[in-house]
mmCIF file of the N, C-alpha and C atoms, coordinates in Angstrom:
data_MODEL
# 
_entry.id   MODEL 
# 
loop_
_atom_site.group_PDB 
_atom_site.id 
_atom_site.type_symbol 
_atom_site.label_atom_id 
_atom_site.label_alt_id 
_atom_site.label_comp_id 
_atom_site.label_asym_id 
_atom_site.label_entity_id 
_atom_site.label_seq_id 
_atom_site.pdbx_PDB_ins_code 
_atom_site.Cartn_x 
_atom_site.Cartn_y 
_atom_site.Cartn_z 
_atom_site.occupancy 
_atom_site.B_iso_or_equiv 
_atom_site.pdbx_formal_charge 
_atom_site.auth_seq_id 
_atom_site.auth_comp_id 
_atom_site.auth_asym_id 
_atom_site.auth_atom_id 
_atom_site.pdbx_PDB_model_num 
ATOM 1   N N  . MET A 1 1  ? -134.980 -69.812 -142.527 1.00 0.00 ? 1  MET A N  1 
ATOM 2   C CA . MET A 1 1  ? -134.531 -71.189 -142.532 1.00 0.00 ? 1  MET A CA 1 
ATOM 3   C C  . MET A 1 1  ? -134.914 -71.609 -144.327 1.00 0.00 ? 1  MET A C  1 
ATOM 4   N N  . THR A 1 2  ? -133.510 -71.622 -145.290 1.00 0.00 ? 2  THR A N  1 
ATOM 5   C CA . THR A 1 2  ? -134.059 -72.287 -146.614 1.00 0.00 ? 2  THR A CA 1 
ATOM 6   C C  . THR A 1 2  ? -133.834 -73.884 -147.062 1.00 0.00 ? 2  THR A C  1 
ATOM 7   N N  . ASP A 1 3  ? -134.711 -74.183 -146.348 1.00 0.00 ? 3  ASP A N  1 
ATOM 8   C CA . ASP A 1 3  ? -134.397 -75.700 -147.306 1.00 0.00 ? 3  ASP A CA 1 
ATOM 9   C C  . ASP A 1 3  ? -135.248 -75.473 -147.993 1.00 0.00 ? 3  ASP A C  1 
ATOM 10  N N  . ASP A 1 4  ? -135.374 -77.033 -149.156 1.00 0.00 ? 4  ASP A N  1 
ATOM 11  C CA . ASP A 1 4  ? -136.785 -77.253 -149.803 1.00 0.00 ? 4  ASP A CA 1 
ATOM 12  C C  . ASP A 1 4  ? -136.876 -78.182 -149.272 1.00 0.00 ? 4  ASP A C  1 
ATOM 13  N N  . PHE A 1 5  ? -137.726 -77.905 -148.035 1.00 0.00 ? 5  PHE A N  1 
ATOM 14  C CA . PHE A 1 5  ? -138.826 -79.375 -147.840 1.00 0.00 ? 5  PHE A CA 1 
ATOM 15  C C  . PHE A 1 5  ? -140.272 -78.399 -147.089 1.00 0.00 ? 5  PHE A C  1 
ATOM 16  N N  . ASP A 1 6  ? -141.330 -79.272 -147.913 1.00 0.00 ? 6  ASP A N  1 
ATOM 17  C CA . ASP A 1 6  ? -142.430 -78.573 -147.472 1.00 0.00 ? 6  ASP A CA 1 
ATOM 18  C C  . ASP A 1 6  ? -142.893 -78.981 -145.330 1.00 0.00 ? 6  ASP A C  1 
ATOM 19  N N  . ARG A 1 7  ? -143.205 -78.476 -145.107 1.00 0.00 ? 7  ARG A N  1 
ATOM 20  C CA . ARG A 1 7  ? -144.227 -78.836 -144.050 1.00 0.00 ? 7  ARG A CA 1 
ATOM 21  C C  . ARG A 1 7  ? -144.355 -80.066 -143.711 1.00 0.00 ? 7  ARG A C  1 
ATOM 22  N N  . ARG A 1 8  ? -144.904 -81.055 -144.149 1.00 0.00 ? 8  ARG A N  1 
ATOM 23  C CA . ARG A 1 8  ? -145.333 -82.616 -144.066 1.00 0.00 ? 8  ARG A CA 1 
ATOM 24  C C  . ARG A 1 8  ? -143.659 -83.021 -143.970 1.00 0.00 ? 8  ARG A C  1 
ATOM 25  N N  . GLY A 1 9  ? -142.429 -82.510 -144.305 1.00 0.00 ? 9  GLY A N  1 
ATOM 26  C CA . GLY A 1 9  ? -141.365 -83.003 -144.987 1.00 0.00 ? 9  GLY A CA 1 
ATOM 27  C C  . GLY A 1 9  ? -140.993 -83.770 -145.688 1.00 0.00 ? 9  GLY A C  1 
ATOM 28  N N  . LYS A 1 10 ? -142.018 -83.730 -147.518 1.00 0.00 ? 10 LYS A N  1 
ATOM 29  C CA . LYS A 1 10 ? -141.573 -84.267 -148.239 1.00 0.00 ? 10 LYS A CA 1 
ATOM 30  C C  . LYS A 1 10 ? -140.705 -83.182 -149.084 1.00 0.00 ? 10 LYS A C  1 
ATOM 31  N N  . ARG A 1 11 ? -139.859 -82.842 -150.343 1.00 0.00 ? 11 ARG A N  1 
ATOM 32  C CA . ARG A 1 11 ? -139.315 -82.693 -150.566 1.00 0.00 ? 11 ARG A CA 1 
ATOM 33  C C  . ARG A 1 11 ? -140.419 -81.200 -151.768 1.00 0.00 ? 11 ARG A C  1 
ATOM 34  N N  . GLN A 1 12 ? -140.144 -80.068 -152.247 1.00 0.00 ? 12 GLN A N  1 
ATOM 35  C CA . GLN A 1 12 ? -140.830 -79.974 -153.170 1.00 0.00 ? 12 GLN A CA 1 
ATOM 36  C C  . GLN A 1 12 ? -140.512 -80.350 -154.905 1.00 0.00 ? 12 GLN A C  1 
ATOM 37  N N  . ARG A 1 13 ? -141.039 -80.180 -155.019 1.00 0.00 ? 13 ARG A N  1 
ATOM 38  C CA . ARG A 1 13 ? -140.908 -80.663 -157.020 1.00 0.00 ? 13 ARG A CA 1 
ATOM 39  C C  . ARG A 1 13 ? -140.922 -79.804 -157.796 1.00 0.00 ? 13 ARG A C  1 
ATOM 40  N N  . TRP A 1 14 ? -139.505 -79.557 -157.099 1.00 0.00 ? 14 TRP A N  1 
ATOM 41  C CA . TRP A 1 14 ? -138.394 -78.584 -158.259 1.00 0.00 ? 14 TRP A CA 1 
ATOM 42  C C  . TRP A 1 14 ? -137.929 -79.174 -159.125 1.00 0.00 ? 14 TRP A C  1 
ATOM 43  N N  . TRP A 1 15 ? -138.378 -80.340 -159.511 1.00 0.00 ? 15 TRP A N  1 
ATOM 44  C CA . TRP A 1 15 ? -138.248 -81.361 -160.411 1.00 0.00 ? 15 TRP A CA 1 
ATOM 45  C C  . TRP A 1 15 ? -138.636 -81.264 -161.870 1.00 0.00 ? 15 TRP A C  1 
ATOM 46  N N  . VAL A 1 16 ? -140.025 -80.607 -161.356 1.00 0.00 ? 16 VAL A N  1 
ATOM 47  C CA . VAL A 1 16 ? -140.702 -80.351 -162.746 1.00 0.00 ? 16 VAL A CA 1 
ATOM 48  C C  . VAL A 1 16 ? -140.873 -79.277 -163.103 1.00 0.00 ? 16 VAL A C  1 
ATOM 49  N N  . LEU A 1 17 ? -139.912 -77.918 -162.413 1.00 0.00 ? 17 LEU A N  1 
ATOM 50  C CA . LEU A 1 17 ? -139.468 -77.142 -162.972 1.00 0.00 ? 17 LEU A CA 1 
ATOM 51  C C  . LEU A 1 17 ? -138.650 -77.641 -164.343 1.00 0.00 ? 17 LEU A C  1 
ATOM 52  N N  . GLY A 1 18 ? -137.460 -77.982 -163.823 1.00 0.00 ? 18 GLY A N  1 
ATOM 53  C CA . GLY A 1 18 ? -136.299 -78.384 -164.543 1.00 0.00 ? 18 GLY A CA 1 
ATOM 54  C C  . GLY A 1 18 ? -137.270 -79.855 -165.949 1.00 0.00 ? 18 GLY A C  1 
ATOM 55  N N  . MET A 1 19 ? -137.682 -80.612 -165.381 1.00 0.00 ? 19 MET A N  1 
ATOM 56  C CA . MET A 1 19 ? -138.620 -81.204 -166.714 1.00 0.00 ? 19 MET A CA 1 
ATOM 57  C C  . MET A 1 19 ? -139.685 -80.656 -167.521 1.00 0.00 ? 19 MET A C  1 
ATOM 58  N N  . ILE A 1 20 ? -140.090 -79.531 -167.099 1.00 0.00 ? 20 ILE A N  1 
ATOM 59  C CA . ILE A 1 20 ? -141.029 -78.653 -168.399 1.00 0.00 ? 20 ILE A CA 1 
ATOM 60  C C  . ILE A 1 20 ? -139.813 -77.726 -169.064 1.00 0.00 ? 20 ILE A C  1 
ATOM 61  N N  . GLY A 1 21 ? -138.455 -76.965 -167.973 1.00 0.00 ? 21 GLY A N  1 
ATOM 62  C CA . GLY A 1 21 ? -138.003 -76.615 -168.284 1.00 0.00 ? 21 GLY A CA 1 
ATOM 63  C C  . GLY A 1 21 ? -137.267 -77.507 -169.652 1.00 0.00 ? 21 GLY A C  1 
ATOM 64  N N  . GLY A 1 22 ? -136.901 -77.987 -169.462 1.00 0.00 ? 22 GLY A N  1 
ATOM 65  C CA . GLY A 1 22 ? -135.997 -78.988 -170.433 1.00 0.00 ? 22 GLY A CA 1 
ATOM 66  C C  . GLY A 1 22 ? -136.713 -79.463 -172.053 1.00 0.00 ? 22 GLY A C  1 
ATOM 67  N N  . ILE A 1 23 ? -138.097 -79.308 -171.935 1.00 0.00 ? 23 ILE A N  1 
ATOM 68  C CA . ILE A 1 23 ? -138.880 -79.497 -173.146 1.00 0.00 ? 23 ILE A CA 1 
ATOM 69  C C  . ILE A 1 23 ? -138.904 -78.356 -174.053 1.00 0.00 ? 23 ILE A C  1 
ATOM 70  N N  . ILE A 1 24 ? -138.237 -76.912 -173.954 1.00 0.00 ? 24 ILE A N  1 
ATOM 71  C CA . ILE A 1 24 ? -137.685 -75.495 -174.836 1.00 0.00 ? 24 ILE A CA 1 
ATOM 72  C C  . ILE A 1 24 ? -136.553 -76.044 -175.767 1.00 0.00 ? 24 ILE A C  1 
ATOM 73  N N  . PRO A 1 25 ? -135.296 -76.766 -174.654 1.00 0.00 ? 25 PRO A N  1 
ATOM 74  C CA . PRO A 1 25 ? -134.619 -76.949 -175.863 1.00 0.00 ? 25 PRO A CA 1 
ATOM 75  C C  . PRO A 1 25 ? -134.616 -78.064 -176.714 1.00 0.00 ? 25 PRO A C  1 
ATOM 76  N N  . LEU A 1 26 ? -135.194 -78.925 -175.935 1.00 0.00 ? 26 LEU A N  1 
ATOM 77  C CA . LEU A 1 26 ? -135.422 -80.551 -176.408 1.00 0.00 ? 26 LEU A CA 1 
ATOM 78  C C  . LEU A 1 26 ? -136.106 -79.790 -178.086 1.00 0.00 ? 26 LEU A C  1 
ATOM 79  N N  . SER A 1 27 ? -137.497 -79.173 -178.053 1.00 0.00 ? 27 SER A N  1 
ATOM 80  C CA . SER A 1 27 ? -138.066 -78.996 -179.203 1.00 0.00 ? 27 SER A CA 1 
ATOM 81  C C  . SER A 1 27 ? -137.794 -78.372 -180.314 1.00 0.00 ? 27 SER A C  1 
ATOM 82  N N  . ILE A 1 28 ? -136.558 -77.274 -179.944 1.00 0.00 ? 28 ILE A N  1 
ATOM 83  C CA . ILE A 1 28 ? -135.647 -76.483 -180.892 1.00 0.00 ? 28 ILE A CA 1 
ATOM 84  C C  . ILE A 1 28 ? -134.712 -77.734 -181.285 1.00 0.00 ? 28 ILE A C  1 
ATOM 85  N N  . VAL A 1 29 ? -134.312 -78.279 -180.635 1.00 0.00 ? 29 VAL A N  1 
ATOM 86  C CA . VAL A 1 29 ? -133.080 -79.987 -181.062 1.00 0.00 ? 29 VAL A CA 1 
ATOM 87  C C  . VAL A 1 29 ? -133.786 -80.343 -181.887 1.00 0.00 ? 29 VAL A C  1 
ATOM 88  N N  . LEU A 1 30 ? -134.750 -80.704 -181.652 1.00 0.00 ? 30 LEU A N  1 
ATOM 89  C CA . LEU A 1 30 ? -135.650 -81.357 -181.959 1.00 0.00 ? 30 LEU A CA 1 
ATOM 90  C C  . LEU A 1 30 ? -135.870 -80.983 -184.004 1.00 0.00 ? 30 LEU A C  1 
ATOM 91  N N  . SER A 1 31 ? -135.913 -79.372 -183.858 1.00 0.00 ? 31 SER A N  1 
ATOM 92  C CA . SER A 1 31 ? -136.613 -78.912 -184.788 1.00 0.00 ? 31 SER A CA 1 
ATOM 93  C C  . SER A 1 31 ? -135.124 -78.799 -185.763 1.00 0.00 ? 31 SER A C  1 
ATOM 94  N N  . MET A 1 32 ? -134.489 -78.866 -185.240 1.00 0.00 ? 32 MET A N  1 
ATOM 95  C CA . MET A 1 32 ? -132.793 -78.481 -185.649 1.00 0.00 ? 32 MET A CA 1 
ATOM 96  C C  . MET A 1 32 ? -132.765 -79.526 -186.223 1.00 0.00 ? 32 MET A C  1 
ATOM 97  N N  . THR A 1 33 ? -133.156 -80.930 -186.112 1.00 0.00 ? 33 THR A N  1 
ATOM 98  C CA . THR A 1 33 ? -132.713 -82.018 -186.513 1.00 0.00 ? 33 THR A CA 1 
ATOM 99  C C  . THR A 1 33 ? -133.694 -82.790 -187.717 1.00 0.00 ? 33 THR A C  1 
ATOM 100 N N  . ASP A 1 34 ? -134.557 -81.775 -187.785 1.00 0.00 ? 34 ASP A N  1 
ATOM 101 C CA . ASP A 1 34 ? -135.318 -81.934 -188.903 1.00 0.00 ? 34 ASP A CA 1 
ATOM 102 C C  . ASP A 1 34 ? -137.187 -83.032 -188.477 1.00 0.00 ? 34 ASP A C  1 
ATOM 103 N N  . SER A 1 35 ? -136.893 -83.628 -187.110 1.00 0.00 ? 35 SER A N  1 
ATOM 104 C CA . SER A 1 35 ? -137.483 -84.282 -186.264 1.00 0.00 ? 35 SER A CA 1 
ATOM 105 C C  . SER A 1 35 ? -138.786 -83.530 -186.413 1.00 0.00 ? 35 SER A C  1 
ATOM 106 N N  . ILE A 1 36 ? -139.589 -81.912 -186.256 1.00 0.00 ? 36 ILE A N  1 
ATOM 107 C CA . ILE A 1 36 ? -140.131 -81.676 -185.897 1.00 0.00 ? 36 ILE A CA 1 
ATOM 108 C C  . ILE A 1 36 ? -139.969 -80.941 -186.796 1.00 0.00 ? 36 ILE A C  1 
ATOM 109 N N  . SER A 1 37 ? -141.323 -79.596 -187.237 1.00 0.00 ? 37 SER A N  1 
ATOM 110 C CA . SER A 1 37 ? -141.193 -78.787 -188.269 1.00 0.00 ? 37 SER A CA 1 
ATOM 111 C C  . SER A 1 37 ? -141.512 -77.564 -187.227 1.00 0.00 ? 37 SER A C  1 
ATOM 112 N N  . PRO A 1 38 ? -140.847 -76.717 -187.643 1.00 0.00 ? 38 PRO A N  1 
ATOM 113 C CA . PRO A 1 38 ? -140.200 -75.586 -187.242 1.00 0.00 ? 38 PRO A CA 1 
ATOM 114 C C  . PRO A 1 38 ? -141.599 -74.650 -185.943 1.00 0.00 ? 38 PRO A C  1 
ATOM 115 N N  . GLU A 1 39 ? -142.491 -75.014 -186.861 1.00 0.00 ? 39 GLU A N  1 
ATOM 116 C CA . GLU A 1 39 ? -143.353 -73.892 -186.096 1.00 0.00 ? 39 GLU A CA 1 
ATOM 117 C C  . GLU A 1 39 ? -144.091 -74.806 -185.004 1.00 0.00 ? 39 GLU A C  1 
ATOM 118 N N  . VAL A 1 40 ? -144.231 -75.907 -185.240 1.00 0.00 ? 40 VAL A N  1 
ATOM 119 C CA . VAL A 1 40 ? -144.534 -76.858 -184.071 1.00 0.00 ? 40 VAL A CA 1 
ATOM 120 C C  . VAL A 1 40 ? -143.793 -76.729 -182.697 1.00 0.00 ? 40 VAL A C  1 
ATOM 121 N N  . ALA A 1 41 ? -142.436 -76.694 -183.044 1.00 0.00 ? 41 ALA A N  1 
ATOM 122 C CA . ALA A 1 41 ? -141.230 -76.614 -181.890 1.00 0.00 ? 41 ALA A CA 1 
ATOM 123 C C  . ALA A 1 41 ? -141.373 -75.102 -181.143 1.00 0.00 ? 41 ALA A C  1 
ATOM 124 N N  . VAL A 1 42 ? -142.030 -73.813 -182.301 1.00 0.00 ? 42 VAL A N  1 
ATOM 125 C CA . VAL A 1 42 ? -141.825 -72.784 -182.000 1.00 0.00 ? 42 VAL A CA 1 
ATOM 126 C C  . VAL A 1 42 ? -143.279 -72.816 -180.958 1.00 0.00 ? 42 VAL A C  1 
ATOM 127 N N  . THR A 1 43 ? -144.446 -73.725 -181.330 1.00 0.00 ? 43 THR A N  1 
ATOM 128 C CA . THR A 1 43 ? -145.378 -73.286 -180.589 1.00 0.00 ? 43 THR A CA 1 
ATOM 129 C C  . THR A 1 43 ? -145.569 -74.542 -179.041 1.00 0.00 ? 43 THR A C  1 
ATOM 130 N N  . VAL A 1 44 ? -144.706 -75.670 -179.344 1.00 0.00 ? 44 VAL A N  1 
ATOM 131 C CA . VAL A 1 44 ? -143.981 -76.074 -178.067 1.00 0.00 ? 44 VAL A CA 1 
ATOM 132 C C  . VAL A 1 44 ? -143.208 -75.587 -177.128 1.00 0.00 ? 44 VAL A C  1 
ATOM 133 N N  . ALA A 1 45 ? -142.349 -74.387 -177.742 1.00 0.00 ? 45 ALA A N  1 
ATOM 134 C CA . ALA A 1 45 ? -141.229 -73.851 -176.708 1.00 0.00 ? 45 ALA A CA 1 
ATOM 135 C C  . ALA A 1 45 ? -142.195 -73.060 -175.814 1.00 0.00 ? 45 ALA A C  1 
ATOM 136 N N  . ILE A 1 46 ? -143.004 -72.205 -176.827 1.00 0.00 ? 46 ILE A N  1 
ATOM 137 C CA . ILE A 1 46 ? -143.968 -70.649 -176.217 1.00 0.00 ? 46 ILE A CA 1 
ATOM 138 C C  . ILE A 1 46 ? -144.863 -71.247 -175.282 1.00 0.00 ? 46 ILE A C  1 
ATOM 139 N N  . VAL A 1 47 ? -144.982 -72.457 -174.839 1.00 0.00 ? 47 VAL A N  1 
ATOM 140 C CA . VAL A 1 47 ? -146.517 -73.277 -174.288 1.00 0.00 ? 47 VAL A CA 1 
ATOM 141 C C  . VAL A 1 47 ? -145.582 -73.269 -173.111 1.00 0.00 ? 47 VAL A C  1 
ATOM 142 N N  . ALA A 1 48 ? -144.438 -74.382 -173.280 1.00 0.00 ? 48 ALA A N  1 
ATOM 143 C CA . ALA A 1 48 ? -144.062 -74.730 -172.046 1.00 0.00 ? 48 ALA A CA 1 
ATOM 144 C C  . ALA A 1 48 ? -142.941 -73.533 -171.163 1.00 0.00 ? 48 ALA A C  1 
ATOM 145 N N  . ALA A 1 49 ? -142.856 -72.233 -172.522 1.00 0.00 ? 49 ALA A N  1 
ATOM 146 C CA . ALA A 1 49 ? -142.232 -71.030 -171.644 1.00 0.00 ? 49 ALA A CA 1 
ATOM 147 C C  . ALA A 1 49 ? -143.217 -71.118 -170.990 1.00 0.00 ? 49 ALA A C  1 
ATOM 148 N N  . LEU A 1 50 ? -144.390 -70.723 -171.210 1.00 0.00 ? 50 LEU A N  1 
ATOM 149 C CA . LEU A 1 50 ? -145.766 -69.978 -170.324 1.00 0.00 ? 50 LEU A CA 1 
ATOM 150 C C  . LEU A 1 50 ? -146.261 -70.857 -168.827 1.00 0.00 ? 50 LEU A C  1 
ATOM 151 N N  . VAL A 1 51 ? -145.905 -72.285 -169.140 1.00 0.00 ? 51 VAL A N  1 
ATOM 152 C CA . VAL A 1 51 ? -146.775 -73.099 -168.449 1.00 0.00 ? 51 VAL A CA 1 
ATOM 153 C C  . VAL A 1 51 ? -144.988 -73.008 -166.952 1.00 0.00 ? 51 VAL A C  1 
ATOM 154 N N  . LEU A 1 52 ? -143.784 -73.475 -167.158 1.00 0.00 ? 52 LEU A N  1 
ATOM 155 C CA . LEU A 1 52 ? -142.575 -72.835 -166.562 1.00 0.00 ? 52 LEU A CA 1 
ATOM 156 C C  . LEU A 1 52 ? -142.810 -71.695 -166.152 1.00 0.00 ? 52 LEU A C  1 
ATOM 157 N N  . GLY A 1 53 ? -142.967 -70.880 -166.227 1.00 0.00 ? 53 GLY A N  1 
ATOM 158 C CA . GLY A 1 53 ? -143.197 -69.507 -165.916 1.00 0.00 ? 53 GLY A CA 1 
ATOM 159 C C  . GLY A 1 53 ? -144.063 -69.281 -164.603 1.00 0.00 ? 53 GLY A C  1 
ATOM 160 N N  . ALA A 1 54 ? -145.562 -69.684 -164.912 1.00 0.00 ? 54 ALA A N  1 
ATOM 161 C CA . ALA A 1 54 ? -146.773 -69.957 -164.022 1.00 0.00 ? 54 ALA A CA 1 
ATOM 162 C C  . ALA A 1 54 ? -145.647 -70.678 -163.584 1.00 0.00 ? 54 ALA A C  1 
ATOM 163 N N  . MET A 1 55 ? -145.269 -71.839 -162.935 1.00 0.00 ? 55 MET A N  1 
ATOM 164 C CA . MET A 1 55 ? -145.024 -73.185 -162.334 1.00 0.00 ? 55 MET A CA 1 
ATOM 165 C C  . MET A 1 55 ? -144.160 -72.267 -161.085 1.00 0.00 ? 55 MET A C  1 
ATOM 166 N N  . ALA A 1 56 ? -143.074 -71.560 -162.028 1.00 0.00 ? 56 ALA A N  1 
ATOM 167 C CA . ALA A 1 56 ? -142.157 -71.027 -161.039 1.00 0.00 ? 56 ALA A CA 1 
ATOM 168 C C  . ALA A 1 56 ? -142.517 -69.781 -160.100 1.00 0.00 ? 56 ALA A C  1 
ATOM 169 N N  . VAL A 1 57 ? -143.293 -68.853 -160.660 1.00 0.00 ? 57 VAL A N  1 
ATOM 170 C CA . VAL A 1 57 ? -143.435 -67.956 -160.141 1.00 0.00 ? 57 VAL A CA 1 
ATOM 171 C C  . VAL A 1 57 ? -145.007 -68.414 -159.083 1.00 0.00 ? 57 VAL A C  1 
ATOM 172 N N  . TRP A 1 58 ? -145.844 -70.020 -158.962 1.00 0.00 ? 58 TRP A N  1 
ATOM 173 C CA . TRP A 1 58 ? -146.833 -70.546 -157.941 1.00 0.00 ? 58 TRP A CA 1 
ATOM 174 C C  . TRP A 1 58 ? -145.643 -71.008 -156.811 1.00 0.00 ? 58 TRP A C  1 
ATOM 175 N N  . MET A 1 59 ? -144.484 -71.607 -156.931 1.00 0.00 ? 59 MET A N  1 
ATOM 176 C CA . MET A 1 59 ? -143.682 -72.243 -156.526 1.00 0.00 ? 59 MET A CA 1 
ATOM 177 C C  . MET A 1 59 ? -143.178 -71.206 -155.410 1.00 0.00 ? 59 MET A C  1 
ATOM 178 N N  . ASN A 1 60 ? -142.077 -70.490 -156.105 1.00 0.00 ? 60 ASN A N  1 
ATOM 179 C CA . ASN A 1 60 ? -141.669 -69.444 -155.745 1.00 0.00 ? 60 ASN A CA 1 
ATOM 180 C C  . ASN A 1 60 ? -142.988 -68.504 -154.109 1.00 0.00 ? 60 ASN A C  1 
ATOM 181 N N  . ALA A 1 61 ? -144.298 -68.487 -154.565 1.00 0.00 ? 61 ALA A N  1 
ATOM 182 C CA . ALA A 1 61 ? -144.917 -67.936 -154.088 1.00 0.00 ? 61 ALA A CA 1 
ATOM 183 C C  . ALA A 1 61 ? -145.378 -68.894 -152.805 1.00 0.00 ? 61 ALA A C  1 
ATOM 184 N N  . ASN A 1 62 ? -145.795 -69.910 -152.929 1.00 0.00 ? 62 ASN A N  1 
ATOM 185 C CA . ASN A 1 62 ? -145.816 -70.643 -151.794 1.00 0.00 ? 62 ASN A CA 1 
ATOM 186 C C  . ASN A 1 62 ? -144.514 -71.281 -151.038 1.00 0.00 ? 62 ASN A C  1 
ATOM 187 N N  . SER A 1 63 ? -143.338 -70.905 -151.308 1.00 0.00 ? 63 SER A N  1 
ATOM 188 C CA . SER A 1 63 ? -142.228 -71.614 -150.648 1.00 0.00 ? 63 SER A CA 1 
ATOM 189 C C  . SER A 1 63 ? -142.535 -71.842 -149.277 1.00 0.00 ? 63 SER A C  1 
ATOM 190 N N  . HIS A 1 64 ? -142.226 -70.796 -148.647 1.00 0.00 ? 64 HIS A N  1 
ATOM 191 C CA . HIS A 1 64 ? -142.906 -70.150 -147.523 1.00 0.00 ? 64 HIS A CA 1 
ATOM 192 C C  . HIS A 1 64 ? -144.179 -70.726 -146.606 1.00 0.00 ? 64 HIS A C  1 
ATOM 193 N N  . ALA A 1 65 ? -145.268 -70.953 -147.352 1.00 0.00 ? 65 ALA A N  1 
ATOM 194 C CA . ALA A 1 65 ? -146.672 -71.371 -146.704 1.00 0.00 ? 65 ALA A CA 1 
ATOM 195 C C  . ALA A 1 65 ? -146.441 -72.264 -145.719 1.00 0.00 ? 65 ALA A C  1 
ATOM 196 N N  . ARG A 1 66 ? -146.895 -72.065 -144.523 1.00 0.00 ? 66 ARG A N  1 
ATOM 197 C CA . ARG A 1 66 ? -146.656 -73.465 -143.517 1.00 0.00 ? 66 ARG A CA 1 
ATOM 198 C C  . ARG A 1 66 ? -147.910 -74.359 -143.407 1.00 0.00 ? 66 ARG A C  1 
ATOM 199 N N  . GLY A 1 67 ? -149.015 -73.765 -143.911 1.00 0.00 ? 67 GLY A N  1 
ATOM 200 C CA . GLY A 1 67 ? -150.026 -74.373 -144.078 1.00 0.00 ? 67 GLY A CA 1 
ATOM 201 C C  . GLY A 1 67 ? -151.149 -73.819 -142.857 1.00 0.00 ? 67 GLY A C  1 
ATOM 202 N N  . ASP A 1 68 ? -151.273 -72.623 -142.111 1.00 0.00 ? 68 ASP A N  1 
ATOM 203 C CA . ASP A 1 68 ? -151.994 -72.221 -141.249 1.00 0.00 ? 68 ASP A CA 1 
ATOM 204 C C  . ASP A 1 68 ? -152.317 -71.332 -141.804 1.00 0.00 ? 68 ASP A C  1 
ATOM 205 N N  . GLU A 1 69 ? -152.572 -70.028 -143.374 1.00 0.00 ? 69 GLU A N  1 
ATOM 206 C CA . GLU A 1 69 ? -152.684 -69.443 -143.246 1.00 0.00 ? 69 GLU A CA 1 
ATOM 207 C C  . GLU A 1 69 ? -154.403 -69.313 -142.908 1.00 0.00 ? 69 GLU A C  1 
ATOM 208 N N  . TRP A 1 70 ? -154.311 -67.792 -143.430 1.00 0.00 ? 70 TRP A N  1 
ATOM 209 C CA . TRP A 1 70 ? -155.713 -67.474 -142.894 1.00 0.00 ? 70 TRP A CA 1 
ATOM 210 C C  . TRP A 1 70 ? -157.575 -67.891 -143.917 1.00 0.00 ? 70 TRP A C  1 
ATOM 211 N N  . TRP A 1 71 ? -156.656 -68.244 -144.929 1.00 0.00 ? 71 TRP A N  1 
ATOM 212 C CA . TRP A 1 71 ? -157.750 -69.111 -146.186 1.00 0.00 ? 71 TRP A CA 1 
ATOM 213 C C  . TRP A 1 71 ? -157.467 -70.524 -146.390 1.00 0.00 ? 71 TRP A C  1 
ATOM 214 N N  . GLN A 1 72 ? -156.871 -71.050 -145.282 1.00 0.00 ? 72 GLN A N  1 
ATOM 215 C CA . GLN A 1 72 ? -156.996 -72.822 -144.586 1.00 0.00 ? 72 GLN A CA 1 
ATOM 216 C C  . GLN A 1 72 ? -157.330 -72.380 -143.696 1.00 0.00 ? 72 GLN A C  1 
ATOM 217 N N  . ASP A 1 73 ? -158.133 -72.360 -142.803 1.00 0.00 ? 73 ASP A N  1 
ATOM 218 C CA . ASP A 1 73 ? -158.852 -72.154 -141.770 1.00 0.00 ? 73 ASP A CA 1 
ATOM 219 C C  . ASP A 1 73 ? -159.752 -73.149 -142.009 1.00 0.00 ? 73 ASP A C  1 
ATOM 220 N N  . ASP A 1 74 ? -159.780 -73.901 -141.301 1.00 0.00 ? 74 ASP A N  1 
ATOM 221 C CA . ASP A 1 74 ? -160.907 -75.194 -140.533 1.00 0.00 ? 74 ASP A CA 1 
ATOM 222 C C  . ASP A 1 74 ? -161.990 -74.929 -140.691 1.00 0.00 ? 74 ASP A C  1 
ATOM 223 N N  . HIS A 1 75 ? -161.595 -73.770 -139.241 1.00 0.00 ? 75 HIS A N  1 
ATOM 224 C CA . HIS A 1 75 ? -163.364 -73.770 -138.545 1.00 0.00 ? 75 HIS A CA 1 
ATOM 225 C C  . HIS A 1 75 ? -163.679 -72.075 -139.300 1.00 0.00 ? 75 HIS A C  1 
ATOM 226 N N  . SER A 1 76 ? -163.715 -71.759 -140.863 1.00 0.00 ? 76 SER A N  1 
ATOM 227 C CA . SER A 1 76 ? -164.379 -70.237 -140.969 1.00 0.00 ? 76 SER A CA 1 
ATOM 228 C C  . SER A 1 76 ? -165.499 -70.803 -140.729 1.00 0.00 ? 76 SER A C  1 
ATOM 229 N N  . SER A 1 77 ? -166.435 -69.512 -141.390 1.00 0.00 ? 77 SER A N  1 
ATOM 230 C CA . SER A 1 77 ? -167.899 -70.027 -141.068 1.00 0.00 ? 77 SER A CA 1 
ATOM 231 C C  . SER A 1 77 ? -168.300 -69.320 -142.271 1.00 0.00 ? 77 SER A C  1 
ATOM 232 N N  . GLY A 1 78 ? -169.371 -69.949 -142.280 1.00 0.00 ? 78 GLY A N  1 
ATOM 233 C CA . GLY A 1 78 ? -170.305 -68.494 -144.010 1.00 0.00 ? 78 GLY A CA 1 
ATOM 234 C C  . GLY A 1 78 ? -170.436 -69.803 -145.227 1.00 0.00 ? 78 GLY A C  1 
ATOM 235 N N  . TRP A 1 79 ? -169.305 -69.365 -146.329 1.00 0.00 ? 79 TRP A N  1 
ATOM 236 C CA . TRP A 1 79 ? -169.339 -69.657 -147.608 1.00 0.00 ? 79 TRP A CA 1 
ATOM 237 C C  . TRP A 1 79 ? -169.324 -71.087 -147.542 1.00 0.00 ? 79 TRP A C  1 
ATOM 238 N N  . ARG A 1 80 ? -168.368 -71.272 -146.480 1.00 0.00 ? 80 ARG A N  1 
ATOM 239 C CA . ARG A 1 80 ? -167.629 -72.815 -146.648 1.00 0.00 ? 80 ARG A CA 1 
ATOM 240 C C  . ARG A 1 80 ? -168.245 -73.806 -145.782 1.00 0.00 ? 80 ARG A C  1 
ATOM 241 N N  . GLY A 1 81 ? -169.985 -73.138 -145.353 1.00 0.00 ? 81 GLY A N  1 
ATOM 242 C CA . GLY A 1 81 ? -170.020 -74.644 -144.677 1.00 0.00 ? 81 GLY A CA 1 
ATOM 243 C C  . GLY A 1 81 ? -169.939 -75.056 -143.158 1.00 0.00 ? 81 GLY A C  1 
ATOM 244 N N  . TYR A 1 82 ? -169.333 -74.454 -142.939 1.00 0.00 ? 82 TYR A N  1 
ATOM 245 C CA . TYR A 1 82 ? -169.437 -74.657 -141.365 1.00 0.00 ? 82 TYR A CA 1 
ATOM 246 C C  . TYR A 1 82 ? -169.993 -73.557 -140.344 1.00 0.00 ? 82 TYR A C  1 
# 
């Protein structure tokens, strides 16, 4: 099943990836129109690319999580204080 809904019925926030991905060409365009300096544009683009990559990997890794994985066990013992 390849839908884009999580287990609570809410849509996953793939639009956030689009917004952060849009920062990269926006910074380049603003640099070309002399609104910001090229150094700032490159820095913003690199940081946005790193954040975008990390978020994309995280969202892809968790796309099929159901919420009952072993690390989310409500009845564990020991270090979690149960």
